[in-house]
C-alpha positions in Angstrom: 29.5 -2.2 -4.5 30.2 -0.8 -8.0 30.1 2.9 -8.6 30.8 5.5 -11.4 33.5 8.0 -11.0 34.8 11.0 -13.0 38.5 11.7 -13.7 38.4 15.5 -13.4 41.7 16.1 -15.2 40.3 14.4 -18.3 36.8 15.8 -18.3 36.4 18.7 -20.8 32.8 19.5 -19.8 31.3 18.5 -23.2 28.1 17.3 -21.4 27.6 14.2 -23.6 27.3 12.0 -20.6 24.7 14.2 -18.9 22.6 14.2 -22.1 22.4 10.4 -22.4 22.0 9.5 -18.7 18.4 8.0 -18.3 18.4 8.8 -14.6 19.5 12.5 -14.7 22.3 11.4 -12.5 25.0 13.6 -14.0 25.2 17.3 -13.2 27.5 19.8 -14.9 29.2 21.9 -12.2 31.7 24.6 -13.2 32.4 22.9 -16.5 32.9 19.4 -15.1 30.6 16.4 -14.9 29.5 15.4 -11.4 27.8 12.1 -10.4 24.8 12.6 -8.1 22.8 10.1 -6.0 20.5 9.2 -8.9 23.2 7.0 -10.5 22.2 3.4 -11.0 25.6 2.3 -12.5 24.0 1.4 -15.8 27.3 2.3 -17.7 25.7 4.2 -20.6 27.9 7.3 -19.8 31.1 5.3 -20.1 30.3 4.5 -23.8 29.7 8.1 -24.9 32.6 10.0 -23.1 35.0 11.0 -25.9 37.8 11.6 -23.4 37.4 8.3 -21.4 37.0 10.4 -18.3 34.4 8.2 -16.8 35.3 4.9 -15.1 33.5 2.1 -13.2 35.0 1.3 -9.8 34.5 -2.2 -8.3 34.9 -3.1 -4.7 35.7 -6.8 -4.5 34.8 -8.7 -1.3 36.3 -11.9 -0.2 34.1 -14.8 -1.2 32.6 -17.0 1.5 33.1 -20.8 1.6 29.9 -21.8 -0.1 30.3 -25.4 1.2 29.5 -24.1 4.7 26.2 -22.7 3.7 23.7 -25.4 2.7 19.9 -26.0 2.3 17.1 -23.6 1.8 15.1 -21.8 4.5 11.5 -20.6 3.7 10.0 -18.0 6.0 6.3 -19.0 6.3 4.1 -16.1 7.2 1.1 -16.8 9.4 -1.5 -14.6 11.0 -4.1 -15.6 13.6 -3.5 -19.2 12.9 -3.8 -18.9 9.1 -0.9 -19.6 6.8 -0.4 -17.1 4.0 -0.8 -18.9 0.6 2.5 -17.4 -0.7 4.3 -19.5 1.9 3.2 -22.8 0.3 4.2 -21.4 -3.1 7.7 -20.7 -1.8 7.9 -24.2 -0.2 7.1 -25.8 -3.6 9.7 -23.7 -5.5 12.3 -24.3 -2.8 11.8 -28.1 -3.1 12.3 -27.7 -6.9 15.5 -25.6 -6.5 16.9 -27.9 -3.7 17.1 -30.9 -6.1 19.8 -29.2 -8.2 22.3 -29.2 -5.3 20.9 -32.0 -3.1 19.8 -29.5 -0.5 17.1 -29.9 2.2 14.2 -27.4 2.6 13.4 -26.1 6.1 10.7 -23.7 7.2 10.5 -20.9 9.8 7.3 -20.0 11.6 7.0 -17.0 13.9 4.0 -15.8 15.8 1.4 -16.8 18.3 -1.0 -19.8 17.9 1.2 -21.5 15.3 -0.2 -25.0 15.8 -2.7 -25.0 12.9 -0.3 -23.6 10.3 2.5 -25.9 11.7 0.3 -29.0 11.1 -0.5 -27.8 7.6 3.2 -27.3 6.7 4.0 -30.8 7.8 2.2 -32.1 4.7 4.5 -30.4 2.2 7.7 -32.4 2.4 9.8 -30.2 4.6 12.8 -31.5 6.5 12.7 -29.3 9.6 10.1 -26.7 10.8 11.5 -24.1 13.2 8.9 -22.5 15.4 8.8 -19.4 17.6 5.4 -19.4 19.2 4.9 -16.9 22.0 2.5 -14.2 23.2 5.2 -11.6 22.6 5.1 -12.5 18.9 1.3 -12.2 18.6 1.6 -9.0 16.5 4.3 -8.1 14.0 7.2 -6.1 15.4 10.1 -5.8 12.9 12.9 -6.1 15.4 11.3 -9.0 17.3 10.7 -11.1 14.2 14.2 -10.2 12.8 15.8 -11.4 16.1 14.0 -14.7 15.9 14.9 -15.2 12.2 18.5 -14.1 12.7 19.0 -16.8 15.4 17.8 -19.6 13.2 19.8 -18.4 10.2 23.0 -18.2 12.2 22.4 -21.7 13.5 21.4 -23.4 10.2 23.6 -21.3 7.8 21.2 -21.7 4.8 22.4 -21.0 1.3 19.1 -19.4 0.4 16.4 -17.7 2.4 13.0 -17.1 0.6 10.4 -14.7 1.9 7.0 -13.7 0.5 6.8 -10.2 -0.9 3.9 -9.3 1.4 3.8 -6.2 3.6 5.4 -8.1 6.4 7.9 -9.8 4.2 9.0 -6.6 2.6 9.7 -5.2 6.0 11.5 -8.3 7.4 13.7 -9.4 4.5 15.8 -6.2 4.1 16.5 -6.1 7.9 17.8 -9.7 7.7 20.0 -9.1 4.6 21.5 -6.1 6.3 22.3 -8.0 9.4 24.2 -10.6 7.3 25.8 -8.1 5.0 24.5 -9.8 1.9 22.3 -9.1 -1.0 18.5 -9.1 -1.4 16.5 -9.2 -4.6 12.9 -8.1 -4.2 9.8 -9.1 -6.1 11.4 -12.0 -8.1 9.2 -13.5 -10.8 11.5 -16.5 -11.5 14.2 -18.4 -9.5 16.8 -20.8 -10.8 19.6 -22.7 -9.0 23.0 -23.3 -10.4 25.0 -26.4 -9.4 27.5 -24.2 -7.5 24.5 -23.1 -5.2 24.3 -19.6 -6.7 20.7 -18.6 -6.9 19.7 -16.8 -10.2 17.1 -14.2 -9.1 15.1 -12.9 -12.1 12.9 -9.9 -11.9 11.8 -6.9 -14.1 14.1 -3.9 -14.0 14.4 -0.4 -15.4 10.6 0.1 -15.1 9.9 -3.4 -16.4 11.7 -2.9 -19.8 14.1 -5.7 -19.2 14.2 -8.9 -17.1 17.3 -8.8 -15.0 19.2 -11.9 -13.8 20.8 -11.1 -10.4 23.3 -13.4 -8.7 25.0 -13.0 -5.3 28.2 -15.0 -5.8 30.4 -13.9 -2.9 28.1 -13.8 0.1 25.6 -16.0 1.9 22.8 -16.4 2.6 21.1 -15.3 -0.6 17.8 -13.5 0.2 14.9 -13.1 -2.2 11.3 -12.1 -1.9 8.7 -13.5 -4.3 5.2 -12.1 -4.9 2.0 -14.1 -4.2 0.6 -16.0 -7.3 3.9 -16.1 -9.1 4.9 -19.7 -8.2 2.9 -22.9 -8.2 1.4 -24.4 -5.0 2.7 -27.9 -4.4 0.4 -30.9 -4.0 -0.5 -31.6 -0.4 0.8 -35.0 0.9 -1.4 -37.3 2.9 1.3 -38.2 5.4 2.7 -35.6 7.8 6.4 -35.4 7.9 9.2 -33.1 9.0 10.8 -32.6 12.4 9.4 -29.8 14.5 12.1 -27.7 16.3 10.7 -25.3 18.9 12.7 -22.3 20.0 12.5 -20.0 23.0 12.4 -16.2 22.6 15.8 -14.6 21.9 16.9 -12.0 24.5 16.7 -9.3 21.8 12.9 -9.7 21.7 12.5 -8.4 25.2 14.8 -5.5 24.3 12.4 -4.4 21.6 11.0 -1.0 22.5 7.8 -1.2 20.3 4.7 -2.1 22.3 1.1 -2.7 21.2 -1.2 0.0 22.6 -4.3 -0.6 20.4 -5.5 -3.2 17.9 -8.2 -2.8 15.4 -9.4 -5.3 12.8 -9.6 -3.9 9.2 -12.5 -5.2 7.2 -11.2 -7.4 4.4 -12.0 -6.3 0.9 -11.9 -8.2 -2.4 -8.4 -9.3 -3.3 -7.9 -9.5 -7.1 -4.9 -11.8 -6.5 -7.4 -14.5 -5.3 -9.9 -14.0 -8.1 -10.4 -16.8 -10.6 -12.0 -14.5 -13.1 -10.9 -11.0 -13.8 -12.0 -8.3 -16.2 -9.5 -5.5 -16.6 -10.0 -1.9 -17.8 -7.1 0.0 -19.4 -6.1 3.3 -21.0 -8.6 2.6 -23.8 -11.5 3.7 -21.5 -12.4 7.3 -22.2 -14.0 8.2 -19.0 -14.4 7.0 -15.4 -18.1 6.2 -16.0 -17.0 3.7 -18.7 -15.6 1.5 -15.9 -19.2 0.4 -15.5 -18.9 -1.8 -18.6 -15.9 -3.6 -17.0 -17.6 -3.9 -13.6 -20.9 -5.2 -15.2 -19.0 -7.9 -17.3 -17.1 -9.0 -14.2 -20.4 -9.2 -12.2 -22.1 -11.3 -14.9 -19.1 -13.7 -15.0 -19.1 -13.8 -11.1 -15.5 -12.5 -11.1 -13.7 -9.3 -10.0 -12.7 -6.2 -11.9 -9.2 -4.7 -12.0 -7.4 -1.8 -13.8 -4.0 -1.0 -15.3 -1.7 1.7 -13.9 -3.0 4.6 -16.1 -6.4 4.4 -14.5 -5.0 4.5 -11.0 -2.9 7.5 -11.9 -6.1 9.2 -13.1 -7.7 8.5 -9.7 -10.4 6.3 -11.2 -9.4 3.3 -8.9 -7.1 2.5 -6.0 -3.9 0.6 -6.1 -5.7 -2.4 -4.6 -7.3 -3.0 -8.0 -4.2 -2.4 -10.0 -2.4 -5.2 -11.9 1.3 -4.5 -12.5 4.7 -4.1 -11.0 3.5 -1.3 -8.8 0.2 -3.1 -8.1 -0.7 -6.8 -7.8 0.3 -10.1 -9.4 -2.6 -12.2 -10.5 -3.1 -15.8 -11.8 -6.8 -16.3 -12.6 -8.3 -19.0 -14.6 -9.7 -16.3 -17.0 -8.7 -12.7 -17.5 -10.3 -10.4 -20.0 -8.4 -7.2 -20.8 -10.3 -4.2 -22.2 -8.3 -1.4 -23.8 -5.1 -2.5 -22.1 -2.0 -2.0 -24.3 0.0 -4.7 -22.7 3.3 -3.1 -21.5 5.7 -5.5 -19.9 5.1 -3.9 -16.5 1.5 -5.2 -16.8 2.0 -8.5 -18.6 4.7 -9.7 -16.3 2.1 -9.8 -13.5 -0.7 -11.6 -15.3 0.8 -13.7 -18.1 0.5 -16.9 -16.0 -3.3 -16.9 -16.3 -4.9 -20.0 -17.6 -6.8 -18.2 -20.4 -6.1 -14.6 -21.6 -8.7 -12.8 -23.7 -7.6 -9.4 -25.0 -9.9 -6.7 -26.5 -8.0 -3.8 -28.2 -8.6 -1.7 -31.3 -4.9 -1.7 -32.2 -3.9 -5.0 -33.9 -0.3 -4.3 -33.1 -0.9 -3.9 -29.3 1.7 -5.9 -27.2 -1.1 -7.5 -25.3 -1.9 -9.8 -28.2 1.5 -11.4 -27.9 0.5 -13.0 -24.6 -3.3 -13.5 -25.3 -4.8 -16.8 -26.1 -7.8 -15.1 -27.7 -7.5 -11.7 -29.3 -10.4 -9.5 -30.3 -9.4 -6.6 -32.6 -12.2 -4.1 -32.2 -13.7 -1.1 -30.4 -14.3 -2.1 -26.8 -17.3 0.3 -26.8 -18.9 -2.1 -29.3 -17.5 -5.4 -28.1 -18.3 -5.0 -24.3 -22.0 -4.0 -24.7 -22.5 -7.0 -27.0 -20.8 -9.4 -24.6 -22.8 -8.0 -21.7 -26.1 -8.3 -23.6 -25.4 -11.9 -24.7 -24.5 -13.0 -21.1 -27.7 -11.4 -19.8 -29.7 -13.3 -22.4 -28.0 -16.5 -21.5 -28.8 -15.9 -17.8 -32.4 -15.3 -18.6 -32.7 -18.5 -20.6 -30.9 -20.5 -17.9 -33.3 -19.1 -15.3 -36.4 -20.3 -17.3 
C-alpha cells in the first residue's frame, strides 16, 4: 500500500502542503506538517513542498504466478427463485472479457430453491455453474455466503471474480477480497481485459471528476463490483449448456452465529433502474411543489420520475429516486432532464440511455454534451407546453 510520509528534519513548517491538500489531510502541529487519516495519496503535496520534505512510500508485494489463476467467476445473485438481472449483465460482460485470454466463464449460485435461476443460467453459454442450495442459505448471512464463495474460489482459482453492486454484493465482495488479501474495485462502469490477464477496472473517482483506471497486477483473484444497468444483457440461447456442480455446505456455515428470528416482506416500490421512460428534475426547479410538472409529464408518458442529487439534499425526494454515483444507475429508452446541469456524477449514471432529451436555460450546460436532443429554454415555459400538448393528443386518441 502506498502512503505519504514527512521527513521532519527537512520540514520548515511553511504550510504550503496543507494549503493545497484537497482532503484536509495535512495538519500543522508544532511547526511541522503531519499527515492524518484523510490522506488519499493523491501526491499533490509532493509537488508544492519547497524543501522536498514529503515522500511517497511504496510497499511492494511479491507477484503471484498469474498462469495459476485462470477463467472468470461470476457471482449470480438470486432471491426466492428469481435471478437478479445484474447477474446476466455480468455473465455477458465476462464472456466478452474471457475471449481476450481464452478463459472460460463459470457462475456461482448460493441460496435456497436455486433450480429456476439455475435453469435460466444454463442458456447463457457458461462452462460450469457451481451451486450451494440449502435451507441454511435461505436468507443472506454474510459469513455463510462468504464461506461458500471462498470454497469455490480456492478450488477454481479464477483470475477475475465479478459481483453485482447490489446491497448483497456490496456486503459480500469486500469480505471475499479481504480473505484473499487482494484488491476490490467497487461500482465499476467499464471493464477491459489485457492479454496478460490484468483486469482494467474503470470507475468515477474524486467525486466523479475523473475516470480512474485501476489495475491489480500483483495479486489474484481480481474482484470488481458492477452496478445494475451498466452492462448489456446477452442474448438468451435456445439450447441449455454448462455443467452443474453441486456443493455441500462448508463447515464454516454451521459455525455462523447469526440466526433468523423474524422475517418480513417489504412492499416493492417503483425502481427507476427498471423504467423505460424517465423524467428527471434537477437544481433548476425553484420549489418542491414544482416537482409536480416532472411527475405529471412522467405520468402522461407512462414512465417514472427521478431527481438529481441537489433535490435529495434539499429533502424533496428520497435516495431511491436519485440518479447519480450516490444514487441509481439507469438505462431507459427515453430520459428527459429538466433543469439538470449535467455534472459527471450524474451523466456517468444515465448516458447509456437510448434517447436523451435535455431542457436547460443555460446553453453551455454540460448536459447538452451527452443529449441527443437539446432544448435551450425556461423549463417553466417548456414543461407546461409539453404537458398540454400530450393531454390534447390523449384526448384526440380517445375520441
